[in-house]
N, C-alpha and C positions, 0 to 999 in steps of 0.2 A: 241470204241465209248465213247464219254464223258459222264459223269454223268449228266443226265437231270432231276434231282430231282426238279420237278415243282409241286407246290401245286395242289391238285386235283380240287380245285375250280377256278383255273386260267382262265378258259374259260367258266365260269358259273357253277352253282351248279350241281353236278352229278345228273343224273336222269335215270330212267328206262322207256324206251318208252312203255313197256307193261302195265305200270301202269298210263300212262297219258291219260286224256280224250281228244283225238285228233279228229279234224273234218274229218280226212282221215286216213286210215291205214298207219302206219309207217313201213318202211322196214329196217331202220338203222339210224345211226348217221352221221351227216356231220359237217365239219368245215367251217363256214361261215365267210367271211370278212365283218365286220360291214358296214352298209350303202351301200351295193352292193348286187348283185345277184350272186356273185362269191363264189364258193366252192373249197376246197382243193382237188386236183386230187390225188388219191392214187398212180398212176403210175409215174407221173412227179414230184410231190411235189410242183406244182405251182397252183395258183388260176386260175380257168377258169370260164367263165360265165355258168350259169346253162343250157343254150341252146346249149352249145358247144357239138357236137356229140362225141368228144374224152373223155369227162368228166366221170371219174369213182370215184364218190364222197362218196359212201356208205361204212361206217365202221360198223362192226357187233356189236361192244360194245362201250360204252362211253370211256372205258380205251384205246381202239385202236385209237379212234378219238383224245383223249387227247395226246397220245404218238406221233401221226403224227403232231399235232399242235405244240407240244414241239420241235420236230425235225425241223419244219419250223422256229420256233423262233431262235433256235440255228444256223441254216444254214444262216439265214438272219441277224444275230447279233441283233435281236430285243430284247430289255429288257423285262423281264417277266412282269414287272408292267407297260409297255407302249406299248401295242399291240392293235389290232383292230379285234380280233377273238372271235368267240363264237361257242360252240358246240350246234347243233340244230337237231331236229328230221327231217328225210327225208322220203318222200313218193316216189312212182314211178308211172309215167303216162304211161300206156301201149300203149295208142294211139300215144303219142309223142315220146315214147321210150327214156325217160330221167328222171332224178331225179327231184323232186319238193320240194320246201320249204313248209313244212306244217305250221310251226310256225317260220318264220324268225325273226330276231331281229329287233325291231323297230328302225327307223332312230334316230340318236342322235340329229339332227337338223330338224326343219320343212321345 
């Protein structure tokens, strides 16, 4: 495997979900594609809409989400300084049986 030495803040500043004042309980970290409701699927390595029943988006640690995002950059030949990804806290909706964006990234354009 190639050396994927990607700066820790490439996908946003590192954070600990346990210390964030979140409006809903967090269950883990997700990799969001900016300006979308798409999250990186752990199984396929592709971005899927948050409503897709196949989506397995939750990473246990910021480091695990960071590593997965780095692999995606490498596999898609996306430059480290020219991507549209952010690591975000995820919740889980028991009723809908799917992950939810607690604090998704604000759209870059109105």
